[in-house]
Backbone bond lengths (Angstrom), bond angles and torsions (degrees), N, CA, C in turn:
res aa  C-N    CA-C-N  psi(-1)  N-CA   C-N-CA  omega(-1)  CA-C   N-CA-C  phi
1 M - - - 1.458 - - 1.524 110.62 -
2 N 1.347 115.62 -42.64 1.453 119.42 179.16 1.525 111.95 -64.77
3 D 1.351 115.59 -37.30 1.470 119.39 178.35 1.517 110.87 -61.70
4 T 1.311 116.66 -42.90 1.457 121.27 179.22 1.523 110.34 -64.65
5 R 1.302 115.96 -42.85 1.467 120.41 178.99 1.536 110.10 -64.14
6 D 1.325 117.41 -42.82 1.467 121.27 178.25 1.524 110.88 -63.89
7 E 1.328 115.50 -42.05 1.470 119.74 177.75 1.518 110.94 -60.75
8 L 1.315 116.37 -45.77 1.467 120.42 179.04 1.522 111.26 -62.74
9 Q 1.322 116.67 -40.69 1.464 120.37 178.70 1.521 110.43 -63.92
10 E 1.326 117.71 -41.58 1.463 121.50 177.50 1.527 110.94 -62.95
11 R 1.306 115.85 -42.44 1.472 119.39 179.11 1.527 111.13 -64.46
12 I 1.315 116.38 -41.76 1.469 120.23 178.60 1.525 110.04 -63.50
13 T 1.329 116.36 -43.95 1.461 120.41 178.92 1.526 110.69 -60.98
14 E 1.313 116.92 -44.06 1.464 121.37 178.58 1.535 110.88 -61.71
15 L 1.308 116.56 -42.64 1.472 120.03 178.26 1.526 111.51 -64.75
16 E 1.313 116.75 -39.11 1.465 120.24 177.80 1.528 111.02 -64.01
17 I 1.323 116.06 -40.73 1.472 120.01 177.89 1.526 110.28 -63.85
18 R 1.306 116.47 -45.83 1.469 120.45 178.67 1.521 111.11 -61.22
19 Y 1.319 116.31 -43.17 1.458 120.89 179.91 1.534 110.79 -60.76
20 A 1.326 116.08 -45.61 1.467 120.12 -179.73 1.524 110.32 -62.66
21 H 1.321 117.15 -41.08 1.461 121.47 178.96 1.531 110.47 -64.36
22 Q 1.300 117.06 -45.42 1.470 121.08 179.57 1.526 110.90 -64.70
23 E 1.305 116.74 -39.55 1.461 120.39 178.85 1.527 110.15 -61.71
24 H 1.323 116.09 -42.25 1.462 121.12 177.94 1.528 110.62 -63.65
25 Q 1.324 117.35 -43.56 1.463 120.84 178.97 1.531 111.20 -63.03
26 I 1.306 116.79 -40.41 1.471 120.60 179.03 1.523 110.13 -63.51
27 E 1.312 117.63 -41.27 1.464 121.02 177.88 1.530 110.61 -62.83
28 E 1.329 116.82 -42.83 1.467 120.21 178.42 1.530 111.14 -64.23
29 L 1.316 116.63 -42.76 1.461 120.18 178.33 1.523 111.26 -64.30
30 N 1.307 116.68 -40.23 1.461 120.45 177.92 1.524 110.97 -62.14
31 D 1.329 116.79 -42.67 1.468 120.64 177.20 1.529 110.45 -60.50
32 E 1.319 116.88 -41.02 1.467 120.81 179.63 1.526 110.91 -66.87
33 V 1.318 117.59 -39.58 1.470 120.74 177.70 1.527 110.07 -63.25
34 I 1.313 116.67 -42.32 1.469 120.45 178.16 1.520 110.17 -61.50
35 L 1.330 116.88 -44.44 1.457 120.82 179.07 1.527 111.25 -62.42
36 C 1.317 117.15 -43.80 1.466 121.06 178.35 1.529 111.18 -62.73
37 H 1.311 116.66 -38.91 1.461 120.50 178.65 1.529 110.42 -63.72
38 R 1.316 116.67 -42.04 1.465 120.37 178.12 1.522 111.14 -63.99
39 R 1.337 115.98 -41.85 1.470 119.67 178.11 1.523 110.47 -63.34
40 L 1.308 116.53 -42.83 1.462 120.54 179.26 1.519 110.85 -62.52
41 D 1.320 117.70 -43.78 1.466 120.91 176.89 1.529 111.16 -58.44
42 A 1.337 116.00 -44.71 1.464 119.80 -179.81 1.524 110.82 -64.10
43 L 1.313 117.23 -40.97 1.468 120.57 179.14 1.529 111.44 -66.10
44 E 1.323 116.70 -38.93 1.461 119.83 177.82 1.527 110.82 -63.98
45 K 1.329 116.72 -41.82 1.469 120.33 177.96 1.523 110.66 -64.05
46 E 1.322 116.89 -43.56 1.463 120.77 178.55 1.528 111.12 -63.65
47 N 1.304 116.87 -41.52 1.460 121.90 177.83 1.529 110.13 -60.68
48 R 1.317 115.88 -46.17 1.459 121.00 178.47 1.536 110.98 -60.02
49 R 1.345 115.45 -44.65 1.462 120.18 179.97 1.529 111.05 -62.55
50 L 1.329 116.71 -43.67 1.461 120.27 179.45 1.528 111.88 -65.69
51 R 1.319 116.73 -39.72 1.475 119.57 177.78 1.523 110.92 -64.44
52 D 1.336 116.56 -41.32 1.470 120.04 177.78 1.524 110.78 -63.65
53 S 1.327 116.58 -40.87 1.466 120.14 178.43 1.528 110.76 -63.88
54 L 1.317 116.17 -41.87 1.459 120.54 179.32 1.527 110.71 -65.16
55 K 1.325 117.12 -41.72 1.463 120.66 177.96 1.524 111.00 -62.71
56 A 1.322 117.17 -36.48 1.463 121.08 179.66 1.526 110.89 -66.63
57 L 1.326 116.67 -30.20 1.465 120.47 179.31 1.524 112.21 -76.68
58 T 1.309 117.17 -30.29 1.462 121.75 -177.01 1.526 109.88 -131.59
59 P 1.328 118.04 70.07 1.469 120.20 -174.24 1.527 114.23 -70.20
60 D 1.332 119.19 -23.95 1.461 120.43 -177.24 1.520 113.52 -91.54
61 T 1.296 118.04 -2.33 1.461 121.64 -178.82 1.542 109.31 -82.37
62 P 1.330 116.68 125.75 1.484 118.00 178.38 1.532 109.91 -68.26
63 E 1.338 114.27 151.90 1.461 119.39 179.19 1.516 110.10 -69.94
64 S 1.327 115.20 149.43 1.467 119.16 176.39 1.525 108.25 -74.48
65 P 1.327 117.59 158.49 1.482 120.62 -178.22 1.523 114.18 -61.13
66 D 1.335 118.48 -24.08 1.453 119.19 -178.29 1.520 113.49 -89.44
67 E 1.316 119.63 9.48 1.465 122.37 176.52 1.504 110.99 -98.50
């Protein structure tokens, strides 16, 4: 009976360790996703600004079909 109880306790402890590790990894991944989203937003704003600047330099040029 004690062996079974010890085995169960070991399994529970192992699961708790795994859970804590996974929780930490999820938090790190979430932080990275947030950072990537911020970078993407900044790049989109910069792209928009550059396109507007380019349009201001050549106002009579028609847009290309892929714009």
